[in-house]
C-alpha positions in Angstrom: -23.4 4.8 -13.2 -19.7 4.6 -14.4 -18.8 7.9 -12.6 -20.4 6.9 -9.2 -19.0 3.4 -9.3 -15.4 4.2 -10.1 -14.2 5.1 -6.5 -15.4 1.6 -5.5 -13.7 0.0 -8.5 -10.4 1.7 -7.8 -10.3 0.4 -4.2 -11.5 -3.0 -5.1 -8.8 -3.4 -7.7 -6.0 -3.1 -5.0 -7.9 -5.0 -2.3 -5.7 -8.2 -2.6 -2.6 -6.0 -2.0 -4.2 -4.2 0.9 -5.2 -7.5 2.5 -1.7 -8.9 2.2 -0.1 -5.7 3.5 -2.5 -4.6 6.2 -4.4 -7.7 7.2 -1.6 -10.2 6.6 -3.8 -12.3 4.5 -2.6 -15.9 3.9 -2.0 -17.6 0.6 -5.2 -19.6 1.2 -7.2 -16.4 1.6 -5.6 -14.8 -1.4 -6.3 -17.9 -3.5 -9.9 -18.0 -2.4 -10.2 -14.3 -3.2 -8.7 -14.9 -6.7 -11.2 -17.8 -7.3 -14.3 -15.9 -6.2 -15.0 -14.1 -9.5 -14.6 -17.0 -11.8 -16.2 -19.7 -9.6 -19.2 -17.5 -8.6 -19.7 -16.6 -12.3 -21.4 -20.0 -12.7 -24.0 -19.0 -10.1 -24.2 -15.5 -11.7 -25.1 -17.3 -14.9 -28.4 -18.4 -13.3 -29.4 -14.9 -12.1 -30.4 -13.8 -15.6 -31.1 -17.3 -17.1 -34.8 -16.4 -17.9 -34.3 -12.9 -19.1 -34.9 -14.0 -22.7 -38.4 -15.1 -21.8 -39.0 -12.5 -19.1 -37.9 -9.1 -20.5 -40.2 -7.2 -18.2 -37.6 -8.0 -15.4 -34.6 -6.3 -17.2 -34.6 -3.2 -15.0 -35.4 -4.9 -11.7 -32.7 -7.6 -12.5 -30.1 -4.9 -12.9 -31.0 -2.8 -9.8 -31.3 -5.7 -7.4 -27.9 -7.2 -8.5 -26.2 -3.9 -8.3 -27.5 -3.0 -4.8 -27.0 -6.3 -3.1 -23.5 -6.7 -4.5 -22.3 -3.6 -2.7 -24.3 -3.6 0.4 -21.9 -5.7 2.6 -19.1 -3.2 2.0 -20.9 -0.6 4.0 -20.0 -2.5 7.2 -16.2 -2.9 6.4 -15.2 0.1 8.5 -16.5 -1.7 11.6 -15.4 -5.2 10.9 -11.5 -5.5 10.9 -11.3 -9.1 9.7 -9.8 -10.6 6.5 -12.5 -13.3 6.3 -15.3 -10.7 6.4 -13.6 -8.9 3.5 -13.5 -12.2 1.7 -17.2 -12.7 2.4 -18.0 -9.2 1.1 -16.0 -10.0 -2.1 -17.9 -13.2 -2.5 -21.3 -11.4 -2.4 -19.9 -8.8 -4.8 -18.5 -11.3 -7.3 -21.7 -13.4 -7.1 -23.9 -10.5 -8.1 -21.7 -7.9 -9.9 -21.8 -9.7 -13.2 -25.3 -11.0 -12.7 -26.8 -7.8 -13.9 -24.6 -7.5 -16.9 -26.8 -9.4 -19.4 -29.7 -7.1 -18.4 -27.6 -4.0 -18.8 -26.3 -4.9 -22.2 -29.8 -5.9 -23.4 -31.1 -2.6 -22.2 -28.4 -0.8 -24.2 -29.2 -2.9 -27.2 -32.9 -2.0 -27.0 -32.3 1.7 -26.6 -29.3 2.2 -28.9 -28.4 1.1 -32.4 -25.0 -0.6 -33.0 -22.8 2.4 -33.7 -24.0 4.8 -31.1 -24.2 1.9 -28.6 -20.5 1.1 -29.1 -19.6 4.8 -29.0 -21.6 5.5 -25.7 -20.2 2.4 -24.0 -16.6 3.1 -25.0 -17.0 6.8 -24.0 -18.3 5.8 -20.5 -15.5 3.3 -20.2 -12.8 5.9 -21.0 -14.4 8.5 -18.7 -14.4 6.0 -15.8 -10.7 5.3 -16.3 -9.9 9.0 -16.6 -11.6 9.3 -13.3 -9.6 6.4 -11.9 -6.4 8.3 -12.8 -7.5 11.2 -10.6 -8.8 8.9 -7.9 -5.5 7.0 -7.9 -3.7 10.2 -6.7 -6.4 10.8 -4.1 -6.2 7.2 -2.8 -2.4 7.2 -2.9 -2.4 10.4 -0.8 -5.0 9.1 1.6 -3.3 5.8 2.2 0.3 7.0 2.0 -0.2 9.8 4.5 -2.7 7.8 6.7 -5.3 10.5 6.2 -8.1 7.9 6.2 -8.1 4.2 7.0 -8.7 2.0 3.9 -11.8 0.6 5.6 -13.4 4.0 5.8 -12.6 4.7 2.2 -14.2 1.4 1.2 -17.4 2.2 3.1 -17.6 5.7 1.5 -17.0 4.3 -2.0 -19.7 1.6 -1.6 -22.2 4.3 -0.5 -21.4 6.4 -3.5 -21.7 3.4 -5.8 -25.1 2.6 -4.4 -26.4 6.0 -5.6 -26.3 4.6 -9.1 -29.6 2.9 -8.3 -31.3 6.3 -8.6 -30.1 6.5 -12.2 -31.1 2.9 -12.9 -34.7 3.6 -11.9 -34.8 6.3 -14.6 -33.5 4.1 -17.4 -36.0 4.3 -20.3 -37.1 0.9 -21.4 -40.1 -0.4 -23.4 -43.0 -1.9 -21.5 -42.9 -5.7 -21.9 -45.9 -7.9 -21.0 -45.5 -9.9 -17.8 -44.7 -13.5 -18.7 -44.6 -16.3 -16.1 -42.3 -19.2 -17.0 -43.2 -22.4 -15.2 -40.2 -24.7 -14.7 -39.4 -27.5 -12.3 -36.1 -27.5 -10.4 -34.3 -29.8 -12.9 -35.4 -27.5 -15.8 -34.2 -24.4 -13.9 -30.8 -26.0 -13.4 -30.2 -27.7 -16.7 -32.1 -25.5 -19.2 -29.5 -22.6 -19.1 -26.7 -25.1 -19.7 -28.5 -26.6 -22.7 -29.1 -23.1 -24.1 -25.4 -22.2 -23.6 -24.0 -25.3 -25.3 -26.5 -25.1 -28.1 -25.4 -21.5 -28.8 -21.7 -22.6 -28.8 -22.4 -25.5 -31.2 -24.5 -23.4 -33.6 -22.0 -20.5 -33.8 -18.4 -21.7 -34.5 -17.0 -18.2 -34.6 -18.4 -17.5 -31.1 -17.0 -20.8 -29.9 -13.5 -19.9 -31.2 -13.6 -16.5 -29.5 -14.5 -18.3 -26.3 -11.5 -20.6 -26.7 -9.3 -17.5 -27.2 -10.7 -15.9 -24.1 -10.1 -19.2 -22.3 -6.4 -19.0 -22.9 -6.2 -15.4 -21.6 -8.5 -16.0 -18.7 -6.6 -19.1 -17.5 -3.3 -17.3 -17.8 -4.5 -14.3 -15.7 -6.4 -16.4 -13.1 -3.4 -18.8 -12.7 -1.2 -15.8 -11.8 -3.8 -14.0 -9.6 -2.8 -15.6 -6.2 0.9 -14.9 -6.9 0.6 -11.2 -7.8 0.0 -9.9 -4.3 2.8 -12.1 -2.8 5.2 -11.0 -5.6 4.5 -7.3 -5.3 4.4 -7.2 -1.4 6.8 -9.9 -0.3 9.4 -9.9 -3.2 9.2 -6.4 -4.6 8.3 -4.8 -1.2 6.1 -2.2 -2.9 4.1 0.4 -0.9 0.5 1.4 -1.2 1.6 4.3 -3.3 3.5 2.1 -5.8 0.6 -0.3 -6.1 -2.1 2.4 -6.5 0.0 4.3 -8.9 0.5 1.2 -11.1 -3.0 -0.4 -10.8 -5.1 2.8 -11.0 -3.1 5.7 -12.6 -0.8 3.9 -15.1 -3.4 1.3 -16.0 -6.0 4.1 -16.5 -3.6 5.9 -18.8 -3.2 2.7 -20.8 -7.0 2.3 -21.1 -7.6 6.0 -22.0 -4.9 6.0 -24.7 -6.0 2.8 -26.4 -9.8 2.8 -26.0 -10.4 4.8 -29.2 -8.4 2.4 -31.3 -10.1 -0.6 -29.8 -13.5 1.0 -30.5 -12.6 1.5 -34.1 -11.6 -2.1 -34.5 -14.8 -3.2 -32.8 -16.8 -1.0 -35.2 -15.2 -2.9 -38.1 -15.9 -6.2 -36.2 -12.2 -7.3 -36.3 -12.9 -9.7 -33.4 -10.1 -12.2 -34.0 -7.5 -9.5 -34.5 -8.6 -7.7 -31.3 -8.5 -10.9 -29.2 -5.0 -11.8 -30.6 -3.6 -8.4 -29.7 -5.2 -8.5 -26.2 -3.6 -11.9 -25.5 -0.2 -10.6 -26.7 -0.6 -7.6 -24.4 -1.5 -9.8 -21.4 1.6 -12.0 -22.0 3.9 -8.9 -22.2 2.3 -7.5 -19.0 3.1 -10.7 -17.1 6.6 -10.9 -18.5 7.3 -7.2 -17.5 6.1 -8.0 -14.0 8.8 -10.8 -13.8 11.5 -8.5 -15.1 10.6 -5.9 -12.5 12.4 -8.1 -10.0 15.6 -6.7 -11.5 14.4 -3.2 -12.4 11.3 -1.8 -10.6 10.5 0.5 -13.5 9.2 -2.5 -15.4 6.4 -2.8 -12.8 5.0 0.5 -14.0 5.5 -0.4 -17.6 3.6 -3.7 -16.9 0.5 -1.8 -15.8 0.6 0.5 -18.8 0.6 -2.7 -20.9 -2.2 -4.2 -18.8 -4.3 -1.1 -19.3 -3.8 -1.2 -23.1 -4.8 -4.8 -23.1 -7.6 -4.6 -20.6 -9.3 -1.9 -22.6 -9.6 -4.2 -25.6 -10.6 -7.2 -23.5 -13.3 -5.3 -21.6 -14.9 -3.7 -24.7 -14.8 -7.0 -26.6 -16.1 -9.1 -23.7 -19.0 -6.8 -23.0 -19.9 -5.8 -26.6 -19.4 -9.2 -28.2 -22.9 -10.3 -27.0 -24.8 -7.6 -29.1 -22.3 -8.0 -31.9 -22.9 -11.8 -32.3 -26.6 -11.5 -31.5 -27.3 -9.1 -34.4 -31.1 -8.6 -34.2 -31.6 -11.5 -31.8 -31.6 -11.4 -27.9 -28.0 -10.5 -26.7 -28.5 -11.7 -23.1 -27.9 -15.3 -24.1 -24.5 -14.5 -25.5 -23.5 -12.4 -22.5 -24.6 -15.2 -20.2 -22.3 -17.6 -22.0 -19.4 -15.1 -21.5 -20.2 -15.2 -17.8 -20.5 -19.0 -17.7 -17.1 -19.5 -19.5 -15.5 -17.3 -16.8 -16.9 -19.6 -14.2 -15.7 -22.8 -16.0 -12.2 -21.7 -16.5 -11.9 -20.2 -13.0 -13.4 -23.1 -11.0 -10.0 -24.7 -10.4 -7.4 -22.4 -12.1 -6.8 -20.0 -9.1 -6.5 -23.0 -6.8 -3.9 -24.6 -9.1 -2.1 -21.2 -9.2 -2.1 -21.1 -5.4 -0.6 -24.6 -5.1 2.0 -23.9 -7.8 2.9 -20.6 -6.0 3.4 -22.5 -2.8 5.6 -25.2 -4.5 7.5 -23.2 -7.1 7.2 -19.5 -6.1 5.3 -16.6 -7.5 7.8 -15.7 -10.3 7.5 -19.2 -11.8 3.7 -19.0 -11.9 3.7 -15.6 -13.5 6.1 -16.8 -16.2 3.9 -19.9 -16.8 0.8 -17.6 -17.1 2.6 -15.5 -19.7 3.3 -18.7 -21.7 -0.4 -19.6 -21.6 -1.4 -16.2 -23.0 1.2 -16.6 -25.7 -0.3 -20.0 -26.5 -3.6 -18.2 -27.0 -2.0 -15.8 -29.5 -0.7 -18.9 -31.4 -4.2 -20.6 -31.3 -6.0 -17.5 -32.7 -3.3 -17.0 -35.4 -3.4 -20.7 -36.6 -7.2 -21.0 -36.5 -7.7 -17.7 -38.4 -5.1 -18.8 -41.0 -6.8 -22.2 -41.5 -10.3 -20.7 -41.8 -8.9 -18.1 -44.3 -7.5 -20.9 -46.4 -10.7 -22.9 -46.4 -12.7 -19.8 -47.4 -10.2 -19.2 -50.3 -10.5 -22.8 -51.4 -14.3 -22.5 -51.4 -14.2 -19.3 -53.5 -11.8 -20.9 -55.9 -14.1 -23.9 -56.4 
């Protein structure tokens, strides 16, 4: 699944830059594009809301979400319109994370904790090693005009859809079919009640969500400004953007994934999150400095890769880690819901601030928010440590 999906991921990652450079996408379109993932995560949250009570749907939930998310991109080569690309991205963001609770629960069912973390980390590193190679291929194809980016997208979507063949073969225990009768109000409200009950009953999980909130708000606030900053101010080419976003970020991920995995195995969740937030703030600061020296642009994406590796592994594996022997899908759904809550207005605010104050100001502000997250995690961990020490002394 990781190998066949990576060509699509590489192209999707640079899509905002392509839209600005080749389709002359407006700030409104870029702001909408940046807000799709977080806003639609709220609706993705409902896709898997009943998996805890209907485990016989785990595989079908994963397959249908995966296939429908990528299907509209097959028609990109024939529709040269920025709004159609936004529509494709909306479908993708609505469904891409929808299958994630099912995937993580399937992994939890089939693999114990240590091999699960090793397998997931290995696949993550392999996919980014592949992205480094694909980065050179995409750079050559776009830089020398060998293939239009629309054709590349259609081909990548088709390759990604072949993962469904693998998903049909995933081994999973046979669960009895259970029908959950709920009226519309229960279907809408019950997942929210479950989520907030989980946050109230697990203070550590709540604190981790607060830490992720700082980092998520910081990155989402900057998202509409990044394309404008890189294309309009730095005047970067397809080659520069692909080299940074795919190759150098991939190197950062590949170099650091082993160390993040070791920390996850020791369940140093607070330390991981604090380091991730610090890395994101340095990434944004380096982007700003690249206005004076373009080499900092490349350093920024190495730092982003280092941080994104820890963020991705922690975000995806935190559900099984917090769940222990219980159902992990409920924790993963809360992760998705929190993405939706922090992103429902943050990219829009980022777009307005970019229009009023310029992209560099927004990127600096976002770096400050990530640093505030580092401070929050440090202070709360210190306070909790002192309380535990006092309890032990008593």
